[in-house]
C-alpha positions as CSV (number, residue, x, y, z in Angstrom):
1,X,11.5,-8.5,0.6
2,X,8.2,-7.8,0.9
3,X,6.3,-4.2,1.3
4,X,3.4,-3.9,3.4
5,X,1.5,-0.7,3.5
6,X,-0.3,-0.8,7.0
7,X,-3.8,0.9,6.2
8,X,-5.3,1.3,9.8
9,X,-4.8,4.9,10.3
10,X,-7.6,6.0,7.8
11,X,-9.7,8.9,8.7
12,X,-12.8,7.0,6.9
13,X,-12.8,4.7,9.8
14,X,-14.8,5.9,12.6
15,X,-12.5,5.5,15.2
16,X,-9.5,6.9,13.6
17,X,-11.7,10.1,12.8
18,X,-13.0,10.4,16.4
19,X,-9.8,10.3,17.8
20,X,-8.2,12.7,15.4
21,X,-11.0,15.0,15.8
22,X,-10.8,14.7,19.6
23,X,-7.0,14.7,19.4
24,X,-6.4,11.6,21.3
25,X,-2.7,11.2,20.8
26,X,-2.6,7.9,23.3
27,X,-5.0,6.0,20.6
28,X,-3.4,6.9,17.5
29,X,0.1,6.2,18.9
30,X,-1.4,2.7,19.9
31,X,-2.4,2.0,16.4
32,X,0.6,3.4,15.1
33,X,2.7,1.0,17.3
34,X,0.7,-2.0,16.9
35,X,1.1,-1.8,13.5
36,X,4.8,-1.1,13.2
37,X,5.2,-4.2,15.9
38,X,3.3,-6.2,13.1
39,X,5.4,-5.5,10.2
40,X,8.9,-5.1,12.1
41,X,10.2,-8.4,10.8
42,X,13.1,-9.7,8.9
43,X,12.0,-10.1,5.1
44,X,9.1,-7.1,5.6
45,X,9.7,-3.6,4.7
46,X,6.8,-1.7,6.6
47,X,5.0,1.7,5.7
48,X,2.4,3.0,7.9
49,X,-0.3,5.0,5.9
50,X,-1.6,7.9,7.1
51,X,-5.0,9.2,5.3
52,X,-6.4,12.3,6.9
53,X,-9.0,13.0,4.5
54,X,-12.7,12.4,6.1
55,X,-13.4,16.4,5.3
56,X,-11.4,18.1,2.9
57,X,-11.6,21.6,4.8
58,X,-9.7,20.0,7.6
59,X,-7.7,17.4,6.1
60,X,-4.4,19.6,6.3
61,X,-4.6,20.1,9.9
62,X,-5.3,16.9,10.8
63,X,-2.8,15.2,8.4
64,X,0.1,17.4,10.2
65,X,-1.4,16.6,13.9
66,X,-1.4,13.0,12.7
67,X,2.2,13.1,11.2
68,X,3.6,14.8,14.4
69,X,1.8,11.8,16.9
70,X,3.0,9.2,14.6
71,X,6.7,10.8,14.1
72,X,7.0,10.3,17.9
73,X,5.2,7.0,18.1
74,X,7.2,4.7,16.0
75,X,10.2,4.8,13.4
76,X,8.9,3.5,10.2
77,X,8.4,5.3,6.9
78,X,4.9,6.9,6.5
79,X,2.6,6.4,3.5
80,X,1.0,9.9,2.6
81,X,-2.4,9.1,1.4
82,X,-3.8,12.3,0.0
83,X,-4.9,13.8,-3.4
84,X,-3.6,17.0,-2.7
85,X,-0.3,18.3,-3.5
86,X,-0.6,21.1,-0.8
87,X,-1.4,18.5,2.1
88,X,1.4,16.0,0.9
89,X,4.1,18.9,0.2
90,X,3.2,19.8,3.9
91,X,3.4,16.3,5.3
92,X,6.6,15.4,3.7
93,X,8.0,18.9,5.2
94,X,6.5,17.7,8.5
95,X,8.7,14.5,8.2
96,X,11.7,16.2,7.9
97,X,13.7,13.5,5.9
98,X,12.0,10.5,7.0
99,X,11.8,7.9,4.5
100,X,8.4,8.2,2.8
101,X,5.6,6.9,0.2
102,X,3.3,9.1,-1.8
103,X,0.0,6.9,-2.1
104,X,-0.7,7.3,-5.1
105,X,-0.4,8.6,-8.4
106,X,-2.7,7.5,-11.6
107,X,-3.3,8.6,-15.2
108,X,-6.3,10.3,-14.3
109,X,-6.1,13.8,-16.1
110,X,-3.5,15.9,-14.6
111,X,-3.0,13.9,-11.3
112,X,0.6,12.3,-11.8
113,X,2.0,15.6,-13.4
114,X,1.0,17.4,-10.2
115,X,2.3,14.9,-7.6
116,X,5.6,13.6,-9.5
117,X,7.3,16.6,-8.7
118,X,6.9,15.9,-5.3
119,X,8.1,12.5,-5.4
120,X,11.4,13.7,-7.2
121,X,11.9,16.6,-4.6
122,X,11.4,14.5,-1.4
123,X,13.0,11.4,-2.9
124,X,10.1,9.1,-1.9
125,X,8.7,5.9,-3.2
126,X,5.3,6.3,-5.0
127,X,2.4,3.8,-5.7
128,X,1.0,4.2,-9.4
129,X,-2.4,3.0,-9.9
130,X,-3.6,1.5,-13.0
131,X,-6.4,4.2,-13.4
132,X,-7.1,6.6,-15.9
133,X,-9.7,9.3,-17.1
134,X,-11.3,6.5,-19.1
135,X,-11.5,4.3,-16.3
136,X,-10.4,1.1,-14.9
137,X,-8.7,-1.4,-17.2
138,X,-10.5,-5.1,-17.4
139,X,-7.9,-7.3,-19.1
140,X,-4.3,-8.3,-18.0
141,X,-3.1,-6.6,-21.1
142,X,-4.9,-3.3,-20.5
143,X,-3.3,-3.1,-17.1
144,X,0.1,-3.7,-18.6
145,X,-0.9,-0.8,-21.1
146,X,-1.7,1.4,-17.7
147,X,1.4,0.3,-16.2
148,X,3.7,1.2,-18.8
149,X,2.4,4.7,-19.3
150,X,2.8,5.2,-15.4
151,X,6.3,3.9,-15.7
152,X,7.0,6.6,-18.9
153,X,5.9,9.2,-16.9
154,X,7.7,8.5,-13.7
155,X,10.8,7.9,-15.6
156,X,10.4,11.2,-17.4
157,X,10.1,13.0,-14.1
158,X,13.7,11.4,-13.1
159,X,12.0,8.9,-10.4
160,X,14.1,5.3,-10.7
161,X,11.8,2.3,-11.7
162,X,12.7,0.8,-8.1
163,X,10.9,3.4,-6.2
164,X,7.6,2.7,-8.0
165,X,5.2,0.3,-6.8
166,X,2.6,-0.7,-9.3
167,X,-1.1,-1.5,-8.4
168,X,-2.7,-3.4,-11.2
169,X,-6.2,-2.6,-9.4
170,X,-7.9,-5.4,-7.8
171,X,-11.9,-6.0,-9.1
172,X,-14.4,-7.4,-7.2
173,X,-15.0,-10.9,-8.3
174,X,-18.5,-11.4,-7.2
175,X,-19.6,-8.9,-9.9
176,X,-16.7,-9.7,-12.8
177,X,-15.9,-13.5,-11.7
178,X,-12.6,-12.9,-14.3
179,X,-11.4,-10.3,-12.7
180,X,-9.0,-12.3,-9.9
181,X,-7.5,-14.2,-12.9
182,X,-6.6,-11.2,-15.0
183,X,-5.3,-9.1,-12.2
184,X,-2.7,-12.5,-11.4
185,X,-1.9,-12.7,-15.0
186,X,-1.3,-8.7,-15.1
187,X,1.3,-9.2,-12.4
188,X,3.4,-11.7,-14.4
189,X,3.2,-9.7,-17.4
190,X,4.1,-6.3,-15.7
191,X,7.0,-8.4,-13.8
192,X,8.4,-9.5,-17.1
193,X,8.6,-6.1,-18.7
194,X,9.6,-3.9,-15.9
195,X,11.7,-6.3,-13.5
196,X,12.9,-3.5,-10.9
197,X,9.3,-2.3,-10.4
198,X,7.7,-3.2,-7.1
199,X,3.9,-3.7,-6.7
200,X,1.6,-2.5,-4.0
201,X,-2.0,-3.4,-4.1
202,X,-5.0,-3.4,-1.9
203,X,-6.2,-7.1,-2.1
204,X,-9.4,-7.0,0.0
205,X,-11.4,-5.4,-2.9
206,X,-11.5,-8.9,-4.7
207,X,-13.9,-10.3,-1.8
208,X,-16.5,-7.4,-1.7
209,X,-19.8,-8.6,-1.3
210,X,-19.3,-12.4,-0.5
211,X,-19.3,-13.8,2.7
212,X,-16.3,-14.9,4.8
213,X,-14.3,-12.2,2.9
214,X,-10.7,-13.2,4.9
215,X,-10.7,-16.5,3.1
216,X,-10.9,-14.9,-0.1
217,X,-8.2,-12.2,0.8
218,X,-5.8,-14.9,2.1
219,X,-6.3,-17.3,-1.1
220,X,-6.2,-14.0,-3.3
221,X,-2.8,-12.8,-1.4
222,X,-1.1,-16.4,-1.7
223,X,-1.9,-16.6,-5.4
224,X,-0.6,-13.1,-6.2
225,X,2.7,-13.6,-4.1
226,X,3.2,-16.9,-6.5
227,X,3.1,-14.6,-9.4
228,X,5.1,-12.0,-8.2
229,X,3.7,-9.6,-5.8
230,X,5.9,-7.9,-3.5
231,X,3.7,-5.6,-1.9
232,X,0.3,-5.1,-0.4
233,X,-2.2,-2.7,1.3
234,X,-3.4,-4.4,4.2
235,X,-4.5,-4.7,7.8
236,X,-1.2,-6.0,9.7
237,X,-3.5,-6.7,12.7
238,X,-5.3,-9.4,10.7
239,X,-3.6,-12.4,11.7
240,X,-5.0,-14.7,9.3
241,X,-3.7,-12.4,6.4
242,X,-0.4,-12.2,8.1
243,X,-0.1,-16.2,8.5
244,X,-1.1,-16.6,4.9
245,X,1.8,-14.0,3.8
246,X,4.3,-15.7,5.6
247,X,3.6,-19.1,4.9
248,X,3.3,-18.5,1.2
249,X,6.6,-17.1,1.3
250,X,7.9,-20.2,2.8
251,X,6.4,-22.6,0.1
252,X,7.2,-20.1,-2.6
253,X,11.0,-20.2,-1.9
254,X,11.1,-16.7,-0.9
255,X,12.1,-17.0,2.7
256,X,15.4,-18.5,3.2
257,X,15.7,-21.1,6.0
258,X,12.2,-20.1,6.9
259,X,13.5,-17.6,9.4
260,X,10.9,-14.8,8.8
261,X,8.1,-17.4,9.2
262,X,9.9,-19.0,12.7
263,X,10.4,-15.7,13.9
264,X,6.7,-14.7,13.4
265,X,5.4,-18.0,15.0
266,X,7.5,-17.4,18.1
267,X,6.4,-14.3,18.3
268,X,2.6,-15.4,18.3
269,X,1.8,-13.6,15.2
270,X,-0.4,-16.6,13.9
271,X,-2.4,-16.7,16.9
């Protein structure tokens, strides 16, 4: 099973911010339904991410409005993307028991300790970023160390490993050529040591600053799946990326009888 966190409903995007500020429920509903349709395929586990944080002073009201619209628009679980415990708790209450994910915790001072009680209380999944107060990891081994420290905290909070999605952090290869390879190596190291933990990474950072970014994103997604990546934060309306996902799962032996691929092809998801 591959988990997609669909990233389009983010108030840092101009169209989403304006629709939210104008309370344009029809536009948000369309975005939610399009993404839900794109990830509603056997073999995929989908969350629709919601980020209302364009302006801290309006984040809470905007988050609650977005969640109200999305609860009516589609049935998928929702990923709540906010650093604020207050916003997250209000959002989880508003979801009224619908399966959810918190995006995200990290090793930055005090962040995990503030948010993990919500993960436990509301039985959510959680993305753990390999990021600390000392900065980002460079090597695969450092990523493994960060992941281990996150898992120590989640276990101490009573969160089962299979609810944890590690993001080993993708860095820009235009600036640091070796970072793609270090990320790929880290997936294998983490998977070997923590076999029931999942992954969920924002892969598009790998191509920042380079032309034809989608080509690099697709190649990186395929290589990452081969290494053991089983989740990603992506735009599911990018048909090239979705085609790469389905095709890679076939050749990696992860799509039994190629059914996911054939279903997606019949539904025109690659065109």
